[in-house]
C-alpha positions as CSV (number, residue, x, y, z in Angstrom):
1,M,-18.3,14.2,-145.6
2,T,-16.3,17.1,-142.6
3,I,-14.1,15.8,-140.4
4,K,-13.4,17.8,-137.1
5,E,-10.6,17.2,-134.3
6,I,-11.2,17.9,-131.0
7,R,-8.2,17.3,-128.7
8,D,-7.7,17.7,-124.5
9,D,-4.9,16.2,-123.7
10,S,-5.2,12.0,-123.9
11,A,-8.9,12.5,-125.6
12,L,-9.3,13.1,-128.8
13,T,-12.6,13.2,-130.0
14,L,-13.3,13.1,-134.3
15,V,-17.0,15.0,-135.2
16,V,-17.8,13.1,-138.5
17,E,-20.8,14.9,-140.1
18,G,-22.0,14.1,-143.3
19,R,-21.9,10.5,-145.1
20,L,-19.5,7.6,-144.4
21,E,-18.9,5.6,-147.1
22,T,-17.2,4.7,-149.8
23,T,-15.6,7.8,-151.0
24,T,-15.5,9.4,-147.3
25,A,-14.0,6.5,-144.8
26,P,-10.3,6.8,-146.8
27,E,-10.0,9.9,-145.4
28,L,-11.4,9.5,-141.7
29,D,-8.8,6.6,-142.2
30,S,-6.7,8.3,-142.3
31,V,-6.7,10.6,-139.4
32,V,-7.9,7.9,-137.4
33,K,-4.4,6.4,-138.4
34,S,-1.9,9.6,-138.0
35,K,-3.5,11.0,-134.8
36,L,-4.2,8.1,-132.0
37,E,-0.6,7.9,-130.5
38,G,-0.8,8.5,-127.6
39,I,-4.3,8.9,-127.3
40,T,-6.4,7.0,-124.4
41,S,-10.0,7.9,-124.8
42,L,-10.8,9.0,-128.3
43,A,-14.6,9.6,-128.3
44,F,-16.5,9.5,-132.5
45,D,-19.0,12.4,-132.1
46,F,-22.2,11.1,-135.1
47,S,-25.0,14.1,-134.0
48,N,-24.3,14.5,-137.5
49,L,-24.3,11.8,-139.0
50,D,-25.9,11.0,-142.3
51,Y,-25.4,7.5,-142.6
52,I,-22.5,5.3,-142.4
53,S,-20.9,2.2,-144.4
54,S,-19.7,-0.4,-144.3
55,A,-16.1,1.0,-145.4
56,G,-16.9,3.1,-142.6
57,L,-17.7,0.0,-140.3
58,R,-14.4,-1.2,-141.3
59,V,-12.2,1.9,-140.2
60,L,-14.3,2.2,-136.7
61,L,-13.4,-1.4,-136.0
62,T,-9.7,-0.3,-137.6
63,A,-9.7,2.3,-134.7
64,Q,-11.6,0.0,-131.8
65,K,-8.6,-2.7,-132.4
66,I,-6.1,0.4,-131.8
67,M,-7.8,1.7,-128.1
68,N,-8.7,-2.3,-127.8
69,K,-4.4,-1.9,-126.8
70,Q,-4.4,2.3,-125.3
71,G,-7.2,2.9,-124.0
72,Q,-10.7,3.5,-125.0
73,M,-13.4,4.7,-127.6
74,K,-17.2,5.5,-128.0
75,I,-18.9,6.6,-129.9
76,V,-21.9,9.1,-129.2
77,G,-25.1,11.2,-130.8
78,A,-25.7,8.2,-133.7
79,N,-29.0,8.6,-135.1
80,E,-31.9,6.2,-135.5
81,I,-30.6,5.0,-139.2
82,V,-27.1,4.7,-137.9
83,L,-27.9,2.7,-134.4
84,E,-29.9,0.2,-136.8
85,I,-26.7,0.1,-138.7
86,F,-25.2,-0.3,-135.9
87,D,-27.6,-3.5,-135.0
88,I,-28.2,-5.2,-137.8
89,T,-24.3,-5.7,-138.6
90,G,-23.6,-6.8,-134.9
91,F,-21.1,-3.4,-134.7
92,S,-23.5,-2.7,-131.0
93,D,-22.2,-6.0,-128.8
94,I,-18.7,-4.9,-130.4
95,L,-18.8,-0.8,-130.0
96,T,-19.7,1.5,-127.2
97,V,-22.7,3.2,-128.6
98,E,-23.8,6.4,-126.4
């Protein structure tokens, strides 16, 4: 998994590529927790994310809880596999998915 950060003032986009699973989720969790201070708009670009596990979903839930207090969060570019996981788990009702 690779994570690219794009920051524009108080907006942060995290471009996540590869597989977000048990072994890689801690890395994204660390990035999220260390980069959200002062951020009012957070986007996860999943255009090149192949898979997300429950560990990855927990990272998104943590980020959503933080952003509920300081701004907004959205998921962009998710493929059919990731969207289906969001639907099955109910995350499509919790997250803003574009």
